[in-house]
C-alpha positions as CSV (number, residue, x, y, z in Angstrom):
1,M,0.0,0.0,0.0
2,A,1.5,3.3,-1.0
3,A,1.8,6.0,1.6
4,K,-0.3,9.1,1.2
5,K,1.6,12.0,0.0
6,S,2.2,14.9,2.4
7,P,4.5,18.0,2.4
8,A,7.1,15.9,4.1
9,S,7.3,13.5,1.2
10,K,8.9,16.2,-1.0
11,R,12.6,15.3,-1.3
12,V,14.7,18.2,0.0
13,R,16.9,19.2,-2.8
14,E,19.2,21.4,-0.8
15,A,21.7,18.5,-0.2
16,S,25.3,19.0,-1.1
17,A,28.4,17.0,-0.8
18,D,31.9,18.4,-0.4
19,A,34.3,16.3,-2.5
20,T,37.2,18.5,-1.5
21,Y,36.9,17.8,2.2
22,K,39.9,15.8,3.3
23,V,40.5,14.7,6.8
24,K,43.0,11.9,7.1
25,A,42.6,9.1,9.6
26,S,45.3,9.2,12.3
27,K,46.4,5.7,13.3
28,G,46.8,4.8,16.9
29,R,48.7,2.0,18.6
30,A,46.7,-1.2,19.0
31,V,45.4,-1.8,22.5
32,K,45.5,-5.3,24.2
33,G,42.4,-6.6,25.9
34,A,42.0,-8.3,29.3
35,M,39.6,-11.2,29.9
36,Y,36.7,-10.5,32.2
37,K,34.1,-13.0,33.6
38,P,31.0,-11.3,35.0
39,D,30.4,-14.1,37.5
40,D,33.9,-14.1,38.9
41,A,33.5,-14.0,42.7
42,R,36.5,-11.6,43.0
43,M,34.4,-8.9,41.4
44,S,32.3,-8.8,44.5
45,A,35.3,-8.3,46.8
46,A,35.4,-5.2,48.9
47,A,38.5,-3.9,47.0
48,F,36.5,-3.7,43.8
49,Q,33.5,-1.9,45.3
50,V,35.0,1.5,45.8
51,E,33.2,3.6,43.2
52,L,34.5,7.1,42.6
53,M,32.1,9.9,41.7
54,E,34.5,12.7,40.9
55,P,33.0,15.8,39.1
56,R,33.8,16.3,35.5
57,P,36.9,18.4,34.8
58,K,36.2,22.2,35.0
59,T,35.4,23.7,31.7
60,T,34.9,27.3,30.5
61,T,32.0,26.1,28.3
62,R,30.0,22.9,27.9
63,Y,29.0,23.8,24.3
64,P,30.3,25.2,21.1
65,I,28.9,28.5,22.4
66,S,29.5,30.1,25.8
67,N,27.5,28.9,28.8
68,E,26.1,32.4,29.2
69,E,24.8,32.4,25.6
70,F,23.3,29.0,25.9
71,E,21.4,29.9,29.1
72,R,20.2,33.1,27.5
73,L,18.8,31.2,24.6
74,K,17.2,28.6,26.9
75,A,15.5,31.3,28.9
76,K,14.1,32.9,25.8
77,A,13.0,29.5,24.3
78,K,9.5,29.5,25.8
79,A,8.5,32.7,24.0
80,A,10.9,32.7,21.0
81,K,9.4,33.3,17.6
82,S,8.4,30.2,15.8
83,T,9.9,29.4,12.4
84,K,8.0,27.9,9.5
85,L,8.3,24.2,9.4
86,S,9.0,22.0,6.4
87,A,8.2,19.0,8.5
88,V,4.8,17.6,9.3
89,A,3.6,18.8,12.8
90,A,1.8,15.8,14.3
91,K,0.0,16.7,17.6
92,D,-0.2,13.8,20.1
93,S,-3.8,12.9,21.2
94,P,-4.3,12.7,25.0
95,K,-7.5,10.8,24.5
96,R,-5.7,7.8,23.0
97,R,-2.9,7.5,25.6
98,R,-2.8,4.2,27.4
99,S,-2.5,3.8,31.2
100,N,0.5,2.3,32.9
101,L,1.5,-1.1,31.5
102,K,2.7,-2.7,34.7
103,S,-0.2,-5.1,34.9
104,L,-0.5,-6.0,31.2
105,V,0.0,-9.5,30.1
106,P,2.3,-9.7,27.0
107,E,0.3,-9.9,23.8
108,A,0.7,-12.8,21.5
109,Q,3.3,-12.2,18.8
110,G,1.5,-11.7,15.5
111,A,-1.5,-10.0,17.0
112,E,-2.3,-6.7,15.2
113,P,-2.1,-3.7,17.5
114,V,-5.1,-1.3,17.4
115,A,-3.1,1.8,18.4
116,A,0.6,2.9,18.6
117,P,2.9,0.0,19.1
118,A,1.3,-2.8,21.0
119,P,2.9,-3.4,24.4
120,S,4.8,-6.6,25.1
121,T,7.1,-7.3,28.0
122,N,7.9,-4.6,30.6
123,F,9.6,-4.7,34.0
124,A,11.4,-2.5,36.6
125,G,15.0,-1.5,35.7
126,I,17.9,-0.2,37.8
127,S,16.9,1.9,40.8
128,A,18.6,5.2,41.7
129,T,22.3,4.8,42.1
130,G,23.2,8.3,43.4
131,W,24.3,9.6,40.1
132,L,22.8,12.5,38.2
133,P,21.5,12.1,35.6
134,P,21.1,8.3,35.0
135,D,21.9,8.2,31.2
136,C,19.8,5.1,30.3
137,T,21.2,2.8,27.7
138,M,20.4,-0.8,26.6
139,A,21.3,-3.7,24.4
140,V,19.1,-6.7,23.5
141,G,20.3,-10.1,22.4
142,P,18.7,-13.4,21.5
143,S,17.8,-14.2,25.1
144,H,18.9,-11.4,27.3
145,V,18.6,-7.7,28.0
146,L,21.5,-5.5,29.2
147,A,20.5,-2.2,30.9
148,S,23.1,0.3,32.1
149,V,23.0,3.7,33.8
150,N,25.5,5.9,35.6
151,S,27.3,3.9,36.8
152,S,26.0,0.3,36.9
153,L,24.6,-2.4,34.7
154,V,22.2,-5.3,35.1
155,I,21.8,-8.3,32.8
156,Y,18.2,-9.6,32.7
157,T,16.3,-12.4,31.0
158,K,13.8,-11.2,28.5
159,A,11.1,-11.9,31.1
160,G,12.8,-9.4,33.5
161,A,14.6,-11.7,35.9
162,P,17.9,-10.0,37.0
163,L,20.8,-12.4,36.5
164,L,23.8,-10.2,37.5
165,Q,24.4,-6.6,38.6
166,R,27.7,-4.8,38.7
167,T,29.0,-1.2,39.0
168,L,31.0,-0.1,36.0
169,T,33.9,0.3,38.4
170,Q,33.7,-3.5,39.1
171,W,33.1,-4.3,35.5
172,F,36.3,-2.5,34.3
173,S,38.4,-3.2,37.3
174,N,40.8,-5.4,35.4
175,V,41.9,-2.5,33.2
176,A,41.0,0.7,35.1
177,Q,41.5,1.7,38.7
178,G,41.1,5.0,40.5
179,L,38.9,6.5,37.8
180,T,35.4,8.0,37.7
181,I,33.4,6.0,35.1
182,F,30.3,7.5,33.5
183,D,28.2,7.9,30.3
184,P,27.7,4.3,29.4
185,K,26.5,3.2,26.0
186,A,25.6,-0.4,25.0
187,L,24.6,-2.3,21.8
188,Y,24.3,-5.9,20.6
189,D,26.2,-6.4,17.4
190,Q,23.8,-8.6,15.4
191,H,26.4,-9.0,12.6
192,A,28.7,-11.1,14.8
193,G,26.6,-12.0,17.8
194,R,28.6,-9.9,20.3
195,W,27.6,-7.6,23.1
196,V,29.5,-4.2,23.3
197,L,29.6,-1.8,26.3
198,L,31.3,1.6,26.2
199,A,32.0,4.2,28.9
200,V,34.3,7.1,29.4
201,A,36.4,7.7,32.6
202,I,38.5,10.5,34.0
203,N,40.8,11.4,36.8
204,N,41.2,15.2,37.4
205,A,44.4,15.1,39.4
206,T,46.3,13.2,36.8
207,K,44.4,14.5,33.8
208,V,43.5,11.0,32.6
209,S,40.7,10.5,30.1
210,V,40.0,7.1,28.6
211,H,37.4,5.2,26.6
212,L,36.6,1.9,28.2
213,L,35.3,-0.8,25.9
214,S,34.0,-4.3,26.7
215,I,33.2,-6.9,24.1
216,S,31.6,-10.3,24.8
217,V,33.3,-13.4,23.4
218,S,29.9,-14.9,22.4
219,S,26.2,-14.1,22.2
220,N,25.9,-15.1,25.9
221,P,26.4,-12.0,28.1
222,M,26.9,-14.2,31.1
223,G,30.0,-15.7,29.5
224,G,33.4,-14.1,29.0
225,W,34.1,-10.5,27.9
226,R,37.4,-8.7,26.9
227,N,38.0,-5.3,28.3
228,Y,40.0,-2.6,26.6
229,I,41.2,0.8,27.8
230,F,42.0,3.5,25.1
231,N,43.7,6.8,25.9
232,A,41.0,9.3,24.8
233,R,43.5,12.2,24.9
234,L,45.3,10.8,21.9
235,N,44.5,11.9,18.4
236,G,46.0,8.8,16.7
237,A,49.4,8.7,18.2
238,A,49.6,12.4,19.2
239,N,48.9,13.4,22.8
240,T,46.6,16.4,23.6
241,N,45.3,18.2,26.7
242,N,41.7,17.1,25.9
243,W,39.2,14.8,27.7
244,A,36.3,12.9,26.3
245,D,32.6,13.5,27.2
246,F,29.2,12.3,25.9
247,P,30.4,9.3,24.0
248,A,28.3,7.3,21.5
249,I,28.9,4.0,19.8
250,G,27.8,2.6,16.4
251,V,28.5,-0.6,14.5
252,D,28.4,-2.0,11.0
253,N,29.7,-5.3,9.6
254,Q,33.3,-4.1,9.7
255,A,34.0,-1.9,12.7
256,L,32.9,-0.2,15.9
257,Y,32.6,3.6,15.8
258,I,33.1,5.6,19.0
259,T,32.4,9.3,19.0
260,S,32.9,11.9,21.8
261,N,33.0,15.6,22.4
262,M,36.5,16.7,23.4
263,F,37.1,19.5,26.0
264,A,40.3,21.0,27.1
265,F,41.3,20.4,30.7
266,G,40.6,23.8,32.3
267,G,39.3,25.1,28.9
268,G,36.3,24.8,26.7
269,F,34.9,22.6,23.9
270,Q,37.5,21.8,21.2
271,Y,36.0,19.5,18.7
272,S,34.2,16.1,18.1
273,K,36.2,13.0,17.5
274,I,35.4,9.8,15.7
275,R,37.4,6.7,16.7
276,V,37.2,3.7,14.3
277,I,38.0,0.3,15.7
278,P,38.1,-2.5,13.1
279,K,36.4,-5.5,14.7
280,A,38.7,-8.2,13.3
281,G,41.3,-7.9,16.0
282,P,39.3,-7.6,19.2
283,Y,36.5,-10.0,18.1
284,A,39.2,-12.6,17.6
285,G,40.7,-11.9,21.0
286,G,43.6,-9.9,19.8
287,P,44.7,-6.3,20.1
288,A,42.4,-3.5,19.0
289,P,43.9,-1.0,16.5
290,F,42.1,2.3,16.0
291,F,42.0,5.3,13.7
292,D,40.9,8.8,14.7
293,F,39.2,11.6,12.8
294,F,39.1,14.8,14.8
295,N,38.5,18.6,14.5
296,L,35.6,17.8,12.2
297,K,33.8,20.7,10.5
298,N,30.3,21.0,9.1
299,L,29.9,22.2,5.5
300,N,29.5,25.8,6.7
301,N,32.8,25.5,8.5
302,T,31.3,25.5,12.0
303,T,32.7,22.9,14.4
304,A,30.7,19.6,14.5
305,F,29.2,18.9,17.9
306,T,27.9,15.5,19.2
307,I,28.3,13.3,16.1
308,Q,26.0,10.3,16.4
309,P,27.1,7.0,14.7
310,C,24.4,4.7,13.4
311,H,23.6,1.2,14.6
312,T,23.8,-0.2,11.1
313,F,21.6,-3.2,10.0
314,G,22.6,-5.0,6.8
315,A,25.9,-4.5,5.0
316,P,25.9,-1.2,3.0
317,N,29.7,-1.1,3.2
318,V,29.6,2.4,4.6
319,E,29.0,3.7,8.1
320,Y,26.8,6.8,8.4
321,L,27.0,9.3,11.2
322,V,24.9,12.5,11.7
323,N,24.9,15.7,13.7
324,T,22.8,18.8,13.8
325,L,24.1,22.4,13.9
326,F,24.4,24.1,17.3
327,P,22.5,25.8,18.9
328,S,19.9,26.0,16.0
329,G,19.7,25.6,12.3
330,N,17.9,23.8,9.4
331,L,20.7,21.5,8.3
332,M,22.0,18.1,9.2
333,T,25.5,16.9,8.4
334,V,25.7,13.3,7.2
335,W,29.2,11.7,7.5
336,R,30.2,8.6,5.5
337,I,33.1,6.3,6.6
338,V,34.3,3.7,4.2
339,N,36.7,0.9,5.3
340,G,38.6,-1.5,3.2
341,G,42.0,0.2,2.5
342,A,45.0,0.8,4.7
343,A,42.9,3.4,6.7
344,P,39.2,4.4,6.7
345,V,38.1,7.4,4.6
346,I,35.6,10.0,5.6
347,T,33.4,12.3,3.6
348,R,30.6,14.7,4.5
349,T,27.2,15.8,3.1
350,Q,24.8,18.5,4.1
351,V,21.1,17.9,4.1
352,A,18.4,20.6,4.6
353,I,15.8,19.7,7.1
354,S,13.0,21.6,9.0
355,P,14.3,24.4,11.2
356,Y,15.1,23.5,14.9
357,S,16.0,25.5,18.0
358,L,16.6,25.1,21.7
359,A,13.5,24.1,23.6
360,P,12.3,25.4,27.0
361,N,12.7,23.3,30.1
362,A,9.7,21.2,31.2
363,E,7.2,22.2,33.9
364,Q,6.2,19.8,36.6
365,P,3.0,19.7,38.7
366,G,2.9,22.1,41.7
367,G,5.4,24.5,40.3
368,A,8.5,22.4,41.0
369,T,11.8,23.3,39.4
370,Q,11.6,22.6,35.7
371,L,13.2,19.5,34.2
372,N,16.2,20.1,32.0
373,T,15.3,19.2,28.4
374,G,18.8,19.4,27.0
375,D,19.6,20.9,23.6
376,V,19.3,20.1,19.9
377,R,22.0,17.4,19.6
378,V,21.1,14.2,17.9
379,L,20.5,11.5,20.6
380,H,20.3,8.3,18.6
381,A,20.7,7.1,15.0
382,A,20.0,3.8,13.2
383,F,20.5,2.8,9.5
384,R,18.1,0.1,8.2
385,G,16.9,-0.7,4.7
386,D,18.2,2.3,2.8
387,S,17.6,5.0,5.4
388,I,19.0,6.8,8.5
389,W,16.4,7.3,11.3
390,T,17.2,9.9,13.9
391,S,15.6,12.3,16.4
392,F,16.3,15.2,18.7
393,V,14.6,17.9,20.7
394,T,13.3,21.2,19.3
395,A,10.9,24.0,20.3
396,R,7.4,24.1,18.9
397,R,4.4,26.4,19.5
398,W,1.3,24.1,19.2
399,T,-1.4,26.7,19.8
400,A,-1.7,30.2,18.5
401,G,-0.6,32.6,21.2
402,G,0.6,29.8,23.5
403,P,4.1,29.1,24.7
404,N,6.7,27.0,22.9
405,R,7.0,23.4,24.2
406,A,9.9,21.0,24.1
407,S,8.9,18.7,21.2
408,V,10.5,15.8,19.2
409,Q,11.8,16.4,15.7
410,W,12.6,13.3,13.7
411,C,13.9,12.4,10.2
412,Q,14.1,9.6,7.8
413,I,17.0,10.3,5.4
414,R,17.7,8.1,2.4
415,A,21.4,7.7,3.0
416,A,22.8,7.1,-0.5
417,A,21.4,10.3,-2.1
418,P,21.2,11.7,0.6
419,A,17.6,13.1,0.7
420,V,14.9,13.6,3.2
421,V,12.2,10.9,2.8
422,Q,10.0,12.2,5.6
423,Q,10.3,14.3,8.7
424,G,8.0,15.4,11.5
425,V,7.7,17.3,14.7
426,Y,5.7,15.5,17.5
427,G,4.3,16.9,20.7
428,A,1.4,18.7,22.3
429,G,0.5,22.1,23.5
430,T,-0.1,20.9,27.0
431,A,3.1,19.0,27.7
432,H,6.9,18.7,26.9
433,Y,8.4,15.9,24.9
434,F,12.1,15.4,25.2
435,Y,15.1,13.0,25.1
436,P,13.8,10.8,22.2
437,A,15.3,7.6,20.9
438,M,13.8,5.9,17.8
439,C,14.5,2.6,16.2
440,P,13.1,0.9,13.0
441,D,12.1,-2.7,13.0
442,A,12.7,-5.2,10.2
443,N,9.5,-4.2,8.4
444,G,10.0,-0.5,8.1
445,N,7.9,0.4,11.1
446,V,9.4,2.6,13.8
447,T,9.2,2.9,17.6
448,M,10.2,5.9,19.6
449,V,10.6,6.3,23.4
450,F,10.8,9.7,25.1
451,S,10.4,11.6,28.3
452,R,7.3,13.7,29.0
453,S,6.3,16.2,31.7
454,S,3.7,19.0,32.2
455,T,1.9,20.9,34.9
456,T,-0.3,17.8,35.3
457,E,2.1,15.0,34.7
458,F,5.3,14.2,36.6
459,G,8.4,13.0,34.7
460,T,7.0,10.0,32.7
461,I,8.2,7.4,30.2
462,A,6.1,7.4,27.0
463,Y,6.4,5.9,23.6
464,T,4.9,6.1,20.1
465,G,5.6,4.8,16.6
466,R,4.4,4.5,13.0
467,R,3.7,1.8,10.6
468,A,5.5,2.0,7.3
469,T,2.1,2.6,5.6
470,D,1.1,5.6,7.8
471,P,1.0,9.0,6.3
472,L,4.5,10.4,5.9
473,G,5.7,12.6,8.7
474,T,3.3,11.3,11.2
475,L,3.5,9.4,14.5
476,Q,0.7,7.6,16.2
477,A,-0.8,8.5,19.6
478,S,1.5,7.9,22.4
479,A,1.3,5.3,25.2
480,V,2.7,5.4,28.8
481,L,5.3,2.9,29.7
482,K,5.8,4.1,33.2
483,A,4.1,7.1,34.8
484,G,6.0,9.5,37.1
485,V,4.5,9.7,40.6
486,A,6.2,12.7,42.3
487,K,8.1,15.9,41.7
488,Y,11.8,15.6,40.8
489,V,14.4,18.2,41.9
490,A,18.0,17.1,41.6
491,L,20.2,20.1,40.7
492,D,23.8,19.8,39.5
493,S,26.6,22.2,40.3
494,G,25.4,24.4,37.5
495,G,21.8,24.7,38.9
496,R,20.3,22.4,36.2
497,N,17.6,20.0,37.2
498,R,19.1,17.1,35.5
499,W,17.0,14.6,33.5
500,G,18.1,12.3,30.7
501,D,20.7,12.8,29.3
502,Y,19.5,10.1,26.9
503,N,17.2,7.1,26.6
504,G,17.9,3.5,25.4
505,V,16.2,1.8,22.4
506,A,17.1,-1.5,20.6
507,A,15.7,-3.8,18.0
508,D,15.3,-7.4,19.0
509,P,17.6,-9.6,17.0
510,A,15.4,-12.7,17.7
511,N,12.1,-11.1,16.5
512,G,12.1,-8.6,13.7
513,R,8.9,-7.0,14.9
514,V,9.9,-6.2,18.4
515,V,11.7,-3.0,19.7
516,W,12.8,-2.5,23.3
517,M,13.1,0.7,25.2
518,Y,14.7,1.9,28.5
519,S,14.2,5.2,30.2
520,M,13.9,7.1,33.6
521,Y,10.8,8.3,35.4
522,A,10.2,10.1,38.7
523,S,9.7,7.1,41.0
524,A,9.5,9.1,44.3
525,V,10.1,12.6,45.5
526,N,13.4,13.8,44.0
527,T,14.2,10.2,43.0
528,W,14.6,8.6,39.6
529,G,13.8,5.1,38.7
530,T,14.1,3.2,35.4
531,W,11.8,0.9,33.5
532,V,12.3,-1.5,30.6
533,G,9.7,-2.3,28.0
534,S,9.1,-3.7,24.5
535,S,6.5,-3.2,21.9
536,F,5.7,-4.3,18.4
537,F,3.7,-3.6,15.2
């Protein structure tokens, strides 16, 4: 059945590639791994339980713009003038929202849902660990679910039974000691049947900054893993004074792709870096060589910020990565990395999308301090079929004369062209929608998880989706995975009421229709909890 045409179906022609852009990959020295067994009794010993929670290194700015300029723009976001959209604005329908799914019995696979993705399994995730914010990430394999937050992980059965819990300090104790470990990211590499866990770590006194990488030796996460520690200060073999923050990890059939924002110790944002790790070495139990691309620029010569690598399905023989401009814009940079020679090769393309801008923070009931909704950085990306699927937060005025609300902007970009296939903005005039993560299934349907809050709704986990046959640019009515139950105030040293910073989403490798999600909610006064769920079309 052909999809109904809409304004979003018009291919955006303002896409341009830069054939003259040449950034060479800098080769680093291969890193040896160390075997780790999650069920090793020594990991429960007192010596391995000392978890450090050192603050991030002091910086002069957290963004490509000054902190003062960022806060000024955030303060103005609620009343800022709206820009004309080229995306479809799809308003969520409160009347069709489902209630909490805790008591629902999983529906039979193959049953046709009557609304936005049908609920399947759901269960409680990791409880508050004392960290702010939790940074929810997940991976799903044939029989297990791995959930991680700052700064712990749990391996579950798919029915929700916890099999093992470790702090990241315990998990990486055979390669890293005396470090504060944070910002975990996880994925299941369906190409090779391997689990992959990433985190960054720092020590302020010694100016240490590292990427910690853990790779399972099989599709069983309860079996052995190999841990690797990479010096994040290095650009290839050259040392710098920079430390890594906000990492992300992508995968294709050839390599792992680690990205991070690089900040100077005692200084500000410097650039984003991409670290390419060919899988052949570490997946065979050997050393892990790597190549770095750094100081990357968008086509308009601004410095790229928060480059998000795709979780790639299939074998397109190219890895795609994306980033928005900062702090606003109407362009997305699409990076292409091709392996096969002595070193990977990177190129860039610019794609015009609907305008986006910083969103206001989110109200809570009772006038509690607003939840931080982040910025416009891309939060997750996946390549499947022929397209990149990605989402981020923007401001949107849903009612004439009303205030702007944090809303979700999403895109499907045909990667080879590249060209926008469809794009949308999703939200409502009565609530804020933020920290989205979306993932396609094997049939072209898409599921998206996000946070939601309003003057009548505490911090809640919600989700939506679309069938491949739905009108272009639209998402279906949302459902609640886990409702918030109390106000949440947890300020960081900068006075931000921290929420997020991201949510987890993953396609089930054992069932092409199922997508899993993992997020935080307000579980008690000033306390976060997490919840795991799955759904399907």
